[in-house]
N, C-alpha and C positions, 0 to 999 in steps of 0.2 A: 504494500500500500504506500502511496506517496505521502510525504509529510503533510499534515493538516495544519492550517492556521490556528493558533491557539486563541482562545477567548481572553479578553481583558476582564478583570474583576467586575467592572461595572456592567459587563455583558452577561454575567451569570443570571440565571432565572431568579435565584434567591436574593439578588440585589434589590428586587422590587419589594421584598419584605424587610430586609435589614439595612440597606444602604441609602434609602431615601430620607431626606430631612423633612419629615412631616409627622403629624400626631400619630398616625397608624404605625409607622416604623418605630416611633418612640415606644409604643406598647409592645411591639415584637422584641425590641432589644431589652426592655426592662423585664419582661417575662422570661427571657433567656437568662438574664442575670439572676432571676429568682431561682433558677435551677442550678446555680453555682458556677456559671460560666462567665468569663470576662470577654470584652470585645475582641481581645487578641485571639481568643479561641476560634472565632468564627468570621471576623471581619475580613472581607476580601477573599474568603475561601469557599470552595464548592461545598454545598450541603449535600451529603450522601444519605439517601434513605435506604435503610436496611429493612426489607420486608421479611419478617421472620415468622414462619408458620410453626414455631415451637409450641408444644402444649404438653401438659402432664399426661394426656391420654393419647399421645402419638408416639409410640415406641420407635418408629422409624426416624424421628427427629429428636430423640432424647438427648443428643449431644449438641443441639443447636444453641442452647444457652451459652455454652462455652465457645462454639464456633462464631457466634455473633461478636463476642469479645475479641476474638482473633481477627475478625474482619475490621473491627474498630481500630485495633492496633495498627493494621496496615494503612487505614485511612488517616489516622493521626500522623503516622510516619511520613506519609506523602503530602501532608499539608492540607487535608480536608477536614470537614466537620461532620462526624457521623451522627445520625439520628435513627435509632432503632424503632421500627413501627410494627407491632404485632398485628397479624392478620389471622383470619379464621383458619383453623387447622382442619385438614381433611384426612382423617385417620382411617385408612382402609380397614384395619382389623376391627374397628369399633363402631364406626358411624352407620346408622340405619336410616332409611332402608338401603341407601347406597351413597357413597361419596359422589357418584356421578350426578346425583340430583343437585349437588352443591358446587360442582366445578365452576359453573358460570357465576355463582355468587362470589367466590374467591377472585375470579377474573374481574368482576365489577369492582370489588373492594380494592384490589391492587390498582386499577386504573384511577379510581376516585381518590385514594390516598395520595398517589403521585400528583394528581391534578390539584388537589386542594391545599397541599402543604408546600413549603418552599424548597422542594427537592430540585437539585441540578442533575442528579444521576441516581441510579439505584442498584442495589445488590438484591437479588431474589434468592431467598433461601428455601429450597424445597427438595423433593425427591420422592416422597410417598405418592403413589400412583397419579392422582389427579392434580396434585399441587404443581407439578412441573408444567403441564399444559395451561393450567389456570393462570399461573404467574406470568408465563410468556404471553398469553393472550392479552392480559391486562396491560403489561408493560409495552408490548408492541403497539397497542392502540394509543397509549399515551405518548410513546416515541421519545422518551428521554434516554440518554446514554445508560445502557443496561448490561449487567453481567449476571448470569445465573450461577448459583453456588449449589452443586448437587450434594445431597445428603450422604451418598455413598452406600454400598451394600454392607450388610452385616457379615460377620464371619460365618464360615461353614458350620452347619449343624452337625451333631454327633450322636450316634446310637450304635452301641456294641461294635465300635471300631469302624462303622460305616459313616460316610459323609451324608448328611441330610440336606435337602434343598427345600426352601419355602414352597408351600403349595404343592408342587409336583409330588413330593413324598407324602404329604398329607393325604392327597387323593389316592395315591397308590396303597398306603397302609390302611386307610379307611375302607377301601374295597376289600382288602384282606381280612380286616376285622369283621366286616359284614358277612364275608364268606366263611368265617369261622377258622381262618388259618393262622391268626395270631390272637393272643390273649389280651384282656383288659390291662394287665400289668405291662405287657409290651407296649400297648397304646399309650399308657401313662408315661413310660420312659421316653418314648418318642416325643411326647408333649413337652417333657422337661428338657430335652436336648436340642430341639430344632431351631430355637431362636435364643442365642446366648450372647448377643452384643447389640449395641445401638446400630442403627442403619436399616435400610429398606431390604426387601427380599434379595437374596443372593443368587437366585436363579435369574434367567433372562426373562423375567416377568415384565409387567408394565413399567415398574419403577426404573429398572436398569435400561429398558428400551427407550424410555422417554428422556432420561438424563443423557444417554448416548446420543439421541437425536438432537438434543440441545447443543451438545459439543460439536456434532457434525454440522449443525446450522451455523456454527461460528459464534455462539452466544455464551460460551463458557471457556475458561482457560484450558488450553490444550493439555490433555492427559488427566484432568480432574475427575471426570465421570467414572473412571474405573477404580479409583482408590478406595479401599475399604474404609468405612466410617471411623473405625477405631485405630487406624494407622496414623502415626505421627505426621506423615506426609500430608494427610488430609487437613490437619490443623495448619501446616505450613502453607498449603495452597489457599486456605481461607484468608490468611494474612496477605498473601500475594494478590488475591482478588481485591482486597481492600485497597492496596496500593495502586493497582491498575485502574480501578474505577475512578480514582481521582484524576489520573492522566486522561481518561476518556472524557471526563467532564470538561476539562480544559480544551480537549480536541473537538468536543461536541460530536463524538462518534456515536451515532444513534442506530437503533435497529434498522431504520430505513436506509442507512448507509451500508449495511452488511447484508441484509436479506434480499434475495433475488429468486427468480424461478429456479435457477440452477442450484442455489443453496438448499432449497426445499427438495429438489431432486437428490442432492447429496444426502440429505438427512433420511429421506425415504429409502434410498439405496442402502444406507447403513442399517436401517431397521431390517430390511430384507436379508442382508448378509449376516445379521445376528440371529436370524429366525425369530425376530422379536414378536412381542405381544400383538395379537389382533386388535387390541384396544388402540394401538398406535394409529390405526387407520382413521378412527373417529377423531382422535386428538390432533393428528397432523393435518387433517382436512380443516379442522377448526382453526388451528394456529395459522395455517397458510392463508385462509380466507381473511383473517385479521390483518395479515400483512399485504393483502392485495394481489397474491399469487396463488389462486385457489387450486389445490390438488383435486383431482377427480378419481373416482373408483376405476374408471377405464385406464387412466394414466398410471395409477398405481399397479394395476394388473399388468400393463405393458412392461413396467420396470421389473416386476416379479418374474416375467417370462425369460429374462436374460441374466438376472443377478444370482450368483451362486451363494450358498450358505457357507460361510467360512468359520463361524464360531461354533465350536463343539460344546455347547452349553445346554443344560437342562432348561425347558423340558424336551427340546428337540434332540439334544445331544447328551453328553456324559458329564461334563464338568460344571463347576460353579464359579461365581464372579471372583472369588478370591484367587482361584486358579487362573482365571482370565487376566487378572492384574499381574500376577507373577509371570505370565507368559508374554507380557508386553503391553497388555491393555488395549484400549481403543485406538491409540496412536498406531500400534503395530497392525491392528486389523485394517485401519484406513490405508496404511501403506500397502498391504496386500490387495486392497480393493481399488487401488489407484486407477487402473484402467477403466473403471466404471464411474469415476468421479470427475467433477470439474475442479481442478486443483488451484484455479485462479481466484476462487471465492475468498472474500474478505472475512476476517475474524476479529473478535474483541482483543486478541493478542497484538493486533496491529500488523500482522503478517498474513500472507495467503495461506490457505489450507496446505498447499504443496510444500511451502517453506517449513511449516510446523511439523510435518511428518517425514521430512526428507531423511532424517537420521534414525527413524524408528526401526526397531528390530524385533523379530519374533524369537523368543527364547524357548518356547515349547510348541513345536509345530503340530503336535497332536491336539492342542487346544485351539490354536489359531491357524487355520489351514490356509494353503495357497489356492488360487483359482483352479489349478490343474489337479488338486487333490481335495476338492470341495467335499464337505459333509453331505450336501445335496446340490446337484448341479444347477438347479433352478426351481422356481415355484415354491418358495417358502411361504407364499400366500397366494390364494387364488380368489378372484372375484367371480361369483356365480350370478347368472341371470336366467330368467325364464318366467313362466306364468305364475310361479310361486313367489318370485322376487323381481318384479319388473324394474325396480330401482336398485337392485343389487343385494347381495349377501356375501359374506366372506367365510373362508375355511382355511385352516393351516395344515396343508397336506403332510408335512413331515411328522406332525404330531398324531397322525391317524394310522391305523393299520391299513396297509396298502390295498388289500382286497376290497376295502370299503369305498375306495375312491371312484369306483364305477359300480353303482348298486341300485337296484330297484326293490322296494319292499313296501309292505302294508303299513299305513299310518296307524299309530296308537296315540290318540289326541288327549291332551290335558288342557283344560280351559284356563287355568292359572296355576300359580305355584302351590297354593293350598291344595288344589285338586291333585297335583303331582305328588305332594308329600303324603297325602292321604291314601293314595292308591298304588304307588309305584312298587311297593313290596307286598301287595296283596297276592297270595298264592294263586288266586283265581283269575288274575289279570290275563287276558288273552294276548299274549306276546311271546315271541321267540327271537332268536339271535338275528334273524333277517328282517325283523320289524324295524320301522323308523319311528322313533319317539318324537313327538311334536308338542311343543309348549307354546301356547298362545298368551297374549296379554302380558308380555314381559319386556316390552320396548320402552322408549323414552317417556311416553305418556301412560302406557298400559300398566306398568309395574307399581308405581312410577319410577322414573330415573334410570331405566335400562340397567338393572343390576347384573352382577356376574353370576347368573344362573345357568349360563349356556352349556357348561359341562354337566348335562343332565345325568342323574344317577342311573346306573344300570340296575334293573330289578334284582333283588336278592336271589330269587330262584335261578336266574341266569348266571349270576356271579358264582353260585355253588356248582354250576355246570362248567365253569372255567371261562365264561365269556368276560372279556375285559374291554371291549370296544363295540360300539354300535353307531349307526348313523342317527344323529340327534339334531333337531332343527328348532330354532327359536328366533324371536326378535330381540333377545337379550344379548348381553356381552358375555365373555368368558374371561376369567382371570388369566393374566399372561403366564402364570405358572401352571396352567391346566393343560390337558392334552386330550386327544381323542378325535373321532370323526364328527366334530361338532360344527354345524353350520350356524352362523351367527349374523346379527345385525340385519335380519331380513327386513327389507324396506319396499313399500311402506309397511309399517307395523300393523298388527292385527287390530289394535285398539282404535285405529282411525279408519278401519275398513279395508286394509290391505288384504290380498288374497289368502294370506296365512289364516285369517279369521274364518275362512270358508272350508278349510280342510276338515274332513270327517274320518272317523274310524273306518279302516278298511280301504280308504283311497290308496292307490298306488303312487308312491313318490319315486321319481327318477332323479338320481344324482349321477352326474358325469363330470368329474373334476377336469380331466384333460380337455373336454369340450366346453368347459365352463357353464354347464347346464344345471338348472334346478327346476323341475316341473312337477306338478301334480297332474296325473294322467286322467283328467276329465275334460269334457268338451267345453268349448267357449260358451255354448248355450247353457250347460249345466252350471258353469261358473257364474254366468249372468243371473241365472235363476236363484242361486244361493245368495248372491249379493243383493238381489231385490228384496229379500226377506230379512236382511240384516238390520239391526237397530243399534245405533251408537250407544255405548255404555255411558253411565253418568260420570260427570266430572269428579276427579279425585279430591280436589281442594276447593274450599270456599273462602279462604283468606290467606294472608301472608305471602311469603316467598313462593310457596307452592302454587298459589293462584297466578302469580306472575309467570312462573315456570310453565304452567299449563297453557297460558295464553300465547307464549312466544317461542317455545322450544321447537327446533327444526328436527327433521328426521336424521337417521344415522348417516345417510349418504351425503348430507350437508354438514356433518360434524357435530350435530346436536348443540350448536350455539344458539343464542337468542337472535331472532331475526332483526332486532334493532341494534345489535352490537357489531355486526360485520363491517369491515372496513373496505371501502371501494378503491382506495389508493394505497400505494406503498408507503406514503408519508405519514400514515397514522391519522387518527381523528381527534387526538387530544387537543383540547383548547384550554388556555389558562383562565383562571377565574378573575373576575374583577376584584380589585383591592380598593376598598373605600373605608 
């Protein structure tokens, strides 16, 4: 990147609050003094907002109190004035009905915090699944100089000398418990050993997928996304992030100066090479639309048809994020992926992506593969269309048993999750290994919030027969740590009268992943007849944020953003408030 002209102190955005000789600025300065600061602490310096999603109920961010202090240390050292601003935490393990219901709330809060306070630049502290896209969406819309600070993965889990991975091994051993192959004592020992340090999931789930995407976009310091949360180098990078954001404030290096269509292609290509979470499809579409470079399902599918999977990470592969870091981390993977990337794209480091990864090395080639030794040669994700999903659905082929990728079976339909929970283990349920399990009313509006229900449980009677995978279809999402032949994000969703709403028990469902087809084998006339008798279900909310959500949420193929928050230009939509 060419050298940028530096701002003068009086050109800083915060100067409007602190540097003007009027009554209002008097109040700003006197109240800052009230907090124990002198003019020398902030006068003529960039004000750096630290948006911190720490909470006592978010284990993924348990270390963020300390990391915020390390960011502040770097800001002070570089001559900035740090201001920590807590924002709503989206804790994937605890928040009900789903964090996805509140992703846009955090995005709105981030944008409004930055708009309404005297911030010249910001550090975004996130990592747990929905925090990364939410923070990026809000900051991109406000378009101040921005660096994302990733929470980092937790350490590997441990059980009887075996490494455990978040989610992936939970689903695996839960199936074995239901099948009667392990004991309650085994299950409790797994519970005690699977999560043993701060940080987000250490599989290539949604958290690691999205923090890696943020780095590939150029919005996080190079190499940061792979560092385990408890590693001392994570704290060091937090301090360096604080120092760099002060430089960016003077340079006025904003997201609109970094993000392009090519940078979003880089990020999505990285997601595919990681065999990343299917959730990334919804999130990356939303983030890209905020930036004015909208990704589409068709474009993502076109990328998937040529990008190899290079990361041998669970759930698609063998290893965990700690192994990935020791093997060279994301920088090494990007180096291997170079033929598929635009290396000229700008980054917050002030260098091109190509410059940042030029000296990256792979130390464990079994963990980070080369393109000629890919874990999967292509299609880590597939977009399906047909009369069951006119606007698209997604599947993660490497996570499914191969024989199910081209399959026709009879539908077994559940009207909602309560219906599923009540009947799935009924010994009298008319279902076999070739059936197709269908869950309705699990989408953005129907659930509400499009929860991670998509890895639908296999009936207990089939588990006892040795069945471990079946074709499963829903308008829900699936945890990035999950696996199986699960078709997700069916759009339009059943709750708004999408074709999924009209599927009945016994209908033949045709899945053909190579051909990208998903159809219910009924005539157009029969589909129209069923639609004509359909009645819209009642609204889920009559007040509060839920009512706003219901009125403005878009479908999965549009990123589930609010219709009034999309950005039509790459320069963002943030406007400064009047100060009177």
